[in-house]
C-alpha angles and dihedrals in degrees: 000000000000096000120133098173108155094008122119117213126188114213118191120197088034092147089066129079101260092038092050092048089050092051091051093050093047092049090049088054092053102260124148099233128201106199118205130181147128098268113070090188092054091046092052091051090049091048092051090050099044109019092244118149113246119225122173122198139148114259091199094059120074090198091054093047092046092049094047102036106025094079099038120113101219134164096192144019135203111196099203100141110117149156124215098205116183144329103240143131122243087258094055104032121131104230092207089059090045090053092050093049091051091044094056104031102038109013093040093052090047091051092051090047091049095056100031093050091052088059092044091052091047092052091050097211099114117232145178139262124198120192118202104224128158145241082251088072091058104042135021115264121189113256094012102107093126101035095040092048092051092050093046087054089049091053090055091047085054094053097044092045090051089052094049100039099042092088088064094051092255117138122204124195139153135218118216108204131191118228121309104206103235130149088264094056099035094079089071110015093041093061110111092229090055104033099049099050092042096051090044087064095048115088093218091042100212142085122263125250124231091249091052088062096039093053096062090042090058091043092054090050092050132086088250085076094046094133097043118098136143093025129139103205117201112220093181112117090258096301096134091046092071 
């Protein structure tokens, strides 16, 4: 049953498309949602629309994460905060950009998990964590040395966290989406020389919508997924099945 009445869920990256869609679905299911992101203005608009509680903090700073998350009483977490970085080969990559991508996508999610799970263990009610990874963590994509590496690291954080937190009744999973065609992604994925060949290899042959990613996130948080933990779930139109 997808019913989160009385459960508090922290969603990072809530000012983005997938994060915002997840907040809306969780609120519709009765969750008390704490919405975090980079844009205070976007968070305030989302809060006014949905009734979520805005909370801004810096995923790259352990002090900021500890201060914001350490004292929160949460039942669930969605680690959706992310940074795309660059399109580059291993030969061309800017290591400073690589470091930032890892810092946000992998290290940031681990920091949130570190402090949120401590509260979840203290409360003793179990819970669930969902990490928003990527198909780029499962298969090699051209130009994705930084982003793909960060998401592969996040998938391992998911598995190890599931192993360590299971004894407390806390499940940890990830979703691994294909591209959602937003303004941010269109500059690369919308190019005819990129879009056509990529979609030709995908069985469903189209990009995902934000709600098509948010729905399985909410499912994995819910009691309907009560025996699912340590899974990286492709939400990719069959792309990684090829």
